[in-house]
C-alpha positions in Angstrom: 31.6 45.5 62.3 34.6 44.3 60.6 33.3 40.8 61.2 29.9 41.7 59.5 31.5 43.2 56.8 33.4 40.0 56.2 30.5 37.8 56.8 28.1 40.1 54.3 31.4 40.2 51.6 31.8 36.1 51.8 27.8 35.9 51.9 27.7 37.9 48.6 30.6 36.4 47.2 28.9 32.8 47.4 25.7 34.5 46.1 27.3 35.7 43.0 29.2 32.5 42.7 25.9 30.4 43.1 24.2 32.7 40.4 27.4 32.5 38.0 26.9 28.6 38.2 23.2 28.7 37.7 23.6 30.7 34.7 26.5 28.6 33.6 24.4 25.3 33.9 21.2 26.9 32.3 23.4 28.3 29.1 24.9 24.7 29.3 21.4 23.2 29.4 19.9 25.1 26.6 22.8 24.5 24.4 22.8 21.1 24.8 19.2 21.0 24.1 19.0 23.0 21.2 22.0 20.7 20.1 19.8 17.6 20.4 16.9 19.5 18.5 19.0 20.2 15.7 20.3 16.7 15.6 16.8 15.4 15.8 15.7 17.7 12.7 18.5 16.5 11.0 18.2 13.0 11.6 14.6 13.3 10.7 15.0 15.3 7.7 17.9 12.6 6.4 15.0 9.8 7.0 12.4 11.9 4.9 15.2 12.4 2.3 15.8 8.3 2.3 12.3 7.5 2.2 11.7 9.9 -0.8 14.7 8.0 -2.4 13.0 4.7 -1.5 9.9 5.6 -2.8 11.4 7.0 -5.7 13.1 3.6 -6.6 9.8 1.7 -6.2 8.1 3.7 -8.4 10.5 3.2 -11.1 10.8 -0.4 -10.6 6.7 -0.3 -10.8 7.0 1.7 -14.1 9.8 -0.5 -15.5 7.7 -3.9 -14.7 4.5 -2.2 -16.2 6.5 -1.4 -19.3 7.7 -4.7 -19.4 4.4 -6.6 -19.1 2.8 -4.3 -21.6 5.6 -5.1 -23.9 5.1 -9.0 -23.3 1.5 -8.5 -23.5 2.1 -6.8 -26.9 4.3 -9.4 -28.0 2.4 -12.0 -27.3 -0.7 -10.8 -28.7 1.1 -10.1 -31.7 2.4 -13.6 -32.1 -1.4 -14.9 -31.4 -2.4 -12.9 -34.4 0.3 -14.1 -36.4 -0.7 -17.8 -35.9 -4.3 -17.1 -36.3 -3.6 -15.6 -39.5 -1.1 -18.3 -40.9 -3.8 -20.9 -39.4 -6.6 -19.3 -41.3 -4.7 -18.9 -44.4 -3.6 -22.8 -44.2 -7.3 -23.6 -43.9 -8.2 -21.3 -47.0 -5.5 -23.3 -48.9 -6.9 -26.6 -47.9 -10.5 -25.5 -48.5 -9.4 -24.1 -52.0 -7.4 -27.3 -53.1 -10.5 -29.8 -51.8 -12.8 -27.7 -53.8 -10.6 -27.9 -57.0 -10.1 -31.7 -56.2 -14.1 -31.8 -56.1 -14.4 -29.7 -59.2 -11.9 -32.0 -61.1 -13.4 -35.3 -60.1 -16.9 -34.0 -61.3 
């Protein structure tokens, strides 16, 4: 009977030790998995924030480039209009002088 009790006691102790070890392993596994998920979510969020910053930079660059192009086109158009105005004034002055010369000749 003493041997049977000792055997049952040892067996029960082994089962308790096994259950304890298994529970500890499961807790460790769940903890590691949770930590990995948190790390993955953190990394993904950081990547999204980085992508947002990059997109904002691209939008800023496109806006600045567009503004520069519009300013350049405006300046070029103003220069062309000024050039055409000056040329037209010169042609009118030349025609006026020529007409005055012809009238004087007649």
